[in-house]
N, C-alpha and C positions, 0 to 999 in steps of 0.2 A: 590793852587789846583784848584780853580774856573777858573783861567786864562788858566791852562793846559787843563781843560775840554772843555772850549770854543774853544781853538785852535784846539783840536782834532775834535770837531763837525764841525767847519768851513772847515777843510780839508776833513773830511769824507763825509759830506752830502751837503755842500754848504751853502751859507749865507741864501738863502730863506728857506731851510729846517730848519736851525738853528732858524730863527725867529719863525717858527711854533712850534718847539719843546720847546723853551724857554718860549714862550707865554702860552703854555698849560702844562708845566712841573709841575707847582705848582698847586696841586689839589684844593687848597683853592680859586684859581682864577676862577675855572670853575663852571658853573652852575650845580646843582645836577639834573636838568631836563634832560631827554633824548634828545639828538640831533636826527634828523630824516633825512634820505636820501631816496628818492623814485626815482628809476631808471626805466625808461620805454623804452622798445624796440618798434620798429615799424614793424609790419607784421612778427613777429617771430613765427614760428610754435611750437606746444606743445612739440615736441620731438627733437628740434634742439640742445639743450644744452646737453653736455656730461652727466650731472647729471640727465637728463630726457631721457636718452637712445640714444642720438645722437652720431654721430662719429666726430662731429666738436670739435676741441680743445678749451675748455672753462675752463681753470684751475682756474681763478679768481672766477667765479660764482660757480664752483664745490666746491671751498674752502669755500665759504659762506654757501653753502648747507651742507657741511660736519660738519660745526660748528654751524649750525642753523637748519631750518626746510624747508621742501618742501611740498607744498600743491598740492594735486592731482586733486582736483575738484574746482578750482578757475576759475572765469569767467570774461569776459569783455563784451562789447556791440556789437562786430563784426565789428566795424568801428572806425576810428581814432578820429574824433572830438566828437562823443558821449562818447567814453571811457574817453577822457580827462575831459569832463564835469562831468561824474560820479566820476572820481578819485579825482577831486579837490573840488567838492561841496558835495558829499555824496548823491546826488539825481540821480534817473534815468534821462537820458538826456531829455526825453520828458517832464518831470516835470518842467524843467528849460528852455524849448524852444530851446533845442539844437539838437533835431531830430523831425521828423514829425510824423503825425498820418495817419491812413489808408485813410481817405477821404479828406486829404489835407486842412482841416479847419484851420483857423488862430490859432495862439498860439503855433504851433510847428515849422514848417519850418525845412529845412535840417540843417541850421546853424543860428538859430535865436539869439536874444539878451536875456540874462538871466534877470529874474525879479530882482529888486533891493535887495530883501531879500536873493537871492541866492549867498551868498558870497563865495569866494574861501578860501581854507585852510589857507593861510598866514594871512588873516584878523582874523581868529579864534585864531591863535597862537600869534598874536602880543600883546594882553593884558598880556601875560605871559612873555614878554620880548624877544621873538624869533625874530631873523633876518632871512629873507627868500631870497633864491637865485634860479634863474631859468636859466637853460642852455639847449639850443636845440630847438626842435620843440615846437610850441605853440598851434595853432589850437583851441584856446579858444576865445570867443568874448571879446572885450575890450583890453586895453593895459596892459602890464605886471606890471608896477609899480603901476598903478591904481588898480590892482588886489591884491595889498598887498606885492608884492615882492620888496626887497630893491635893488637888482641888477639883471640884466637879459642880456643874449645873446640869441637872438631869430632868428632862421633860418626859414624864410618864403619862401625860395626857396626849393622846394621838388623835383627838377629835375636835380640838379647838386651836385656832391660830390667833384669835384676837383676845381671848380671855382664858388663859390656861388655868385649869382648876387643880391639877395634880403635878407639882414640880418640887424639886429638892435642890438645896445648895449644901454641898459638903455633907450629903446624906441626911440633912435635917429638912423636914418638910416645911415648905413656904406656904403662906396664906394664898388663896386663889387670887388671881389678878382681878382687880376692879374693872368690870366691863366698861365703866364710864371713862377710864383713863386710856390714853393712847398706848397701844401695845400690839406688837406683831412678833410671833414667836421666832421667825427666822432672824429678825434683827436682834432679839433678846439672846439667842444662841451666840451670834457673832459678838455682841456686846461682852458676854462673859469670856469668850475666847480672847478678845483683844485685851480685856482687863487683866486676865491671867498673864499675858505676855508683858503688859506694862509693869505689873507687879514683879514679874521675873526679872525684867531689866533693872528694876530699882533695887531688888533685894537679893537676887541670886545670879548676878551677871557672870560669875565665874563658872556656872554649871550649865551643861547642855539641857535642852528641854524636849519633851514629846508632847504634842498637842493633838488630841483626837476630837475633831469637830464634826459632829454627826447631825446634820440638818434633818428636819422632818419633811422638808419640801422635796419634791412636789406630791407627796403622799396625800391621798384624800383625807378629809374633805377639801374640795377645791375652794380655797378661801384666799383672797389676796387684797392688797391695798387698792383702793379705787383708782389712784393715779397710775398704778402699775397696769391694771386691767385696761385702762384707757389707751395705752400705747398699742394694744393688740386688738382693739375693738372690731376693726374691719379686716383683720389679717386672715381669718380662716373661713370666710364666707364661700370660698371656692370648694371647701369640703376636704374630707380626709383622703380621698383617692388622689386628688390633685396635689395635695401636700406631700403625700407619700411618693408620688412620681417625681416631684421637684427635689425632694431630699435625695432620692436615689441618684438622680442626675448630678447633683452637686457632689455627692460622695464619690461617684465614678470619676468626675473631673478632678477631684482631690487625690485620686488613686488610693483611697482608703480601702476599697474592696474591688474585686474583679468579678464577683458573682452577679447573676441576674436578680431582678426584683421578684421575690416570691409572690405567688398569687394570694390575694386577700382571701382568707377562709371565711366566707360569708355565713356559714352555719355554726361557727364557733363563737360562743358568747362568754359571759363571765364564768369563772371556775366554780362558783357556788350559785346555785339556783335559789334566789330569794324573791319570789313573786310579789311579796308585800312591798318591797322597795319600789317597784314600778308604780304601784298604786300611790304610794306616798309622793313620788316624784312627779307624777302627772303624765298626760298623754304625749308630751313632747319628748320624753325619754325613750330611747330604743336600746335593746340589749343585744343587737347584732350589728356587725359592720356592713350594713346594707349599702348598695350603690347610692351615692349621694343624691342622684337624680330621683330616686324612688321616695325620698323623704318629703313630707309636707313642708310648706314654707315655715310654719311654726317650729317644726322639728329642726330644720336647718338653722334657724336663728338660735334655738336653744343649744344645739350641738356646737355651733361656732363660738358661742359665748363660753362654753365649757373649756374649749381649747385655748381661748384667750386668757382664761384664768390660769390654766396650767402654765402657759407661757409666761404670764406675769409672775408666777411663783418661782419659776426657774430664773427669770430675769432678776428678781429681788435677791435670790440666793447668790447669784453671780456678783451683784453689787456688794453684798456683805462679804463675800470672799475677797473682793477688791479691797475692802477696808482691812481685812486680815493681812493681805499682802503688803499694803502700805505700812501697817504696823511693823511687820518684819523689816521692811526697808528702813523705817525710821530708827529701828534698833541696830542697824548695820548688820543684820543677821540673815538677810534674804539669800545672799550668795552661798552661805554654808548651811542652808536649811533644805533638807530633802522633803519635797512636797509630793504627796500622792492625792489624786482626786479620782473617785470612782463612785459607782452606785451599788446598792445592796441587792437589786434585782432589776429586771426589765420593767417597762411601764405596765400598769395594771389595767386589766379588763373588768375588774370587780365593779359591781353596782350594788350599793347598800346604803342604808341610812342608820347612823348611830348617833351618839352624843345627845344633843338637845333636839334632834329631829330636823325636819326640813319644812320650811315655810314657803309654799309655792308662790306667795305674793312678795317674798323678799327679793332684793336685788341679787342676782347670781354672783357668788363669790363673797357675799357678806356673811357676817357671823350667824345670821339666822338661816342661812342656806346650808344644805349638805349634799354636795354633788360629787360624783366620781367621774373619772375620765371615760371609762367604758371601752368596749372592744373596738369601736371605730377609730377613735383617736389613739388608742393604745397601739393599734396596728401601724399607724403613721409614726408614732414615737419610736417604735422598735424597727423601723425601716433599716434594712430590706428583709428582715428576718420574719420567721413564723412564730406565732403564739406569744404568750404574755407571761407576766409574773405568775409563779407557782408551777408552770410547765418548764420542762428542761430542754425543749427545743431552743434554738439559738435566740429567739426573741425573749425568752424568759431568763436566760443566764448570761447574755452578753452585755458587758458594760464598757463605756469609755474608760480608759485609764490614761490620765495625764501625769507625767512625772517631770518635776522641775528641780534641778539642783546644779546651779551654775558652777560651783566649785568641783563637783564630782562627775558631771556629764559634759563632755566636750561638744557633743552634737547639739544642734539648734534646729528645731522645727522638723525633725525627722520622724518617720513612721517606724514602728517596730511590729512586725507580723509574728514574732515569737509568741506561741500560746502561753498563757499564764492564768493564774487563779488566785483568789483571795488568800488561799493557804500559803502563797508565796510572799506575802507582804512581810510577815515576821522574819523569815530567814533573810530576806533582802535587807531589811532594816538592821538586823544583827550584823550582817557582813559589813554594811556601810559604816556602822558605828564601832566595830571591833568587839561586839558583844557575843554572847553564846547562850545557848539554852542550858537549863539545869540538866545535868546528867543523872542525878539521883534526887529522890525526894522521900523523906521519911525512911531513909536507909534502903530504898529500893530503886532500881533503875527506872528512869523515865522512858516510856516508849518512844521510839524514833518517830519523828513527824514527817508527813509526806511532802511538805512544801519544798520548793527549790528557790534559791536566791536568784533574782533576775539581774544582779549587778553586772554580770558578763554581757547580758543583752543590752544594757545601757550603752556599751561600747560597740557591740557588733550584733546585728540582728541574727537570730537563729542559733545563737551560741548556747542556749540553755535547752537541754533535752530531758525527756522524762519517759517513764514507762507508760503512764496512762493518766487520764483525768477521769473522775468518777462523779456521778450525781444520783441523788435519790431524794425526792420530796413528795409526800402524799401519794405515793404510788407511781409518780412520774420518775422515770429512771433513764440513765444514759451512761455511756462510757466512750471515751475518745482515746484512740491509740494512733499516733501519727496524725494523718488527715482523715482516718476512718472513724465515723461516729455511729454507734448503735443507740437508738432512742425509742422510748415508748411513752405514749400519753395515757397514763393511768395503769393501775395494777393489772387490769384484765385485757389491756390492748396488746396487739401484736407488735413485735419489734419492727422498727424501720432502720434501714442502713443507708448512710450517705457518705460520699467522698467530699469532705469539706474543702479540699484543695481546689476542686472544680465546681462545687455546688454548696457554698456556704448558706444559701437560701433554703436548703433542704427540700428541693423541688423534685429530685429524681431518686426515688426509693430503689435501692439496689438489692433489697433483701431476696427477691426471687432469683436474681441473676448470680448472686454470690452467697449461696446457702452455707458453704463451708466457713467462710469468713464470719458470717452471722453467728454460727454456732460457737466459733472460737471466741468471739467477743462476748457472747452471752455467758459462756463458761468463765471468762475472766471477770465479768461483772459479778457473777454469783460468788466466785472465790473471794473477790475483794470485799463484797458485802459481808460474807461470813467472817472474814478477818476483822472487819470493823466491829461486828457484833460481839465477837469474842473479846476484843479489847474493851468495849463499853460495858460488858457484863462481868468482866474478870473480877473486879472488886466491888461490884454493886451490892448494896444491902438487900437481904432477902425480903 
């Protein structure tokens, strides 16, 4: 009988899948501790996924949401490397020297070196027997294996999707990908993540695992497989204003949000003024979210093609996530794997040309093109919020958060409006796995971390409370206490005050009406900033 079963499995799913299934089929060989998978997108907008109101096909993530939870008020840091620091350490990036302070004093830096006590999550999980795997973008100081990971495929080239030039396996540099060979980095990242799980099932079935899968999609350059682009070729000819309205209507029907649709800020362009980029990209590019009807026919065609590529990149990422989920299922590990999916910042309004440059005659989305989403479509991707990546208005810092853990979460398909932040991921995982932070390092106490476990919110919405949430990036700054948020766009800009409970779209500035509350929040922001600076500079080298 056993021989017949084995023969059927080999024929049906192949030898590699058989190894995974057999290795995990016996429950007595598996750890009772939850496995953990954290999937991070790059520059994904709040409303890009189908389950968050978007029109892009994302059945894998929609399926996780249907059988898990969607958070509606989850935040990142507005930028890639600070978000990764917060996600993997549980501290705000400034606390661990991974983002700067307003006056540029030492201890911050845009991408500094973490203090010795600021360990990454794999080191915290290791005492419980976890093996840790990293696949994709890194953007954290230090090497991957030195950070506690047992295996790693690191993409350090953020300007190529078809022929990566700078990438590493287990911290050893790999040769550049041959441009003549089929290759797409989103698939390569998933390939490595799946391979690590297959190897884990074969060689370490008795141990729990942590897999950090950090896709580069849909970060610029907009480059996608032709067959993926073709699925969206005619999708966006109605323009960004129509797409934004349709997304907001779907989100409202889903009861994701109750706020109105914020007005498109027509005069807000990319966060960095790079006039040479417009010359390289040609007359069909525009650096403002102008009314769609004011664009020329050529501009509309060009802009619609850009969003089709962005959608194709998200679509492909979802397909690869689907492969990852199927691997977990094949290992009989899906039910006891705590899966998080989120984005490192909001969609990007940046327009630039890097890498190998941009060939205006090349097919949009091909390896010879270098396109960015820009403020028009970024405004649509971040529906219904204001601003974009780098800003700390809601559009720059709001991310979808999908949590899936059948064995640990009784709810299915429910929403959670409990505010949360990337600093909460580490304490949530540690509580779920029975782990704990290091209390001392090198004979000295480890500073307390600001994150909160969201485990209680998995069971009951609103059960996790906190004193505040805080932001600072390139002069953009904000603080949230309860539903009140103080925010400013740039170091020299005036503070704005919003009641997010009634106005998540940040449309009604209450600063003139509530000056006492503004001053109170400003003082709290300054106090918190000074505390973070003190921590970052405490043991910094002169």
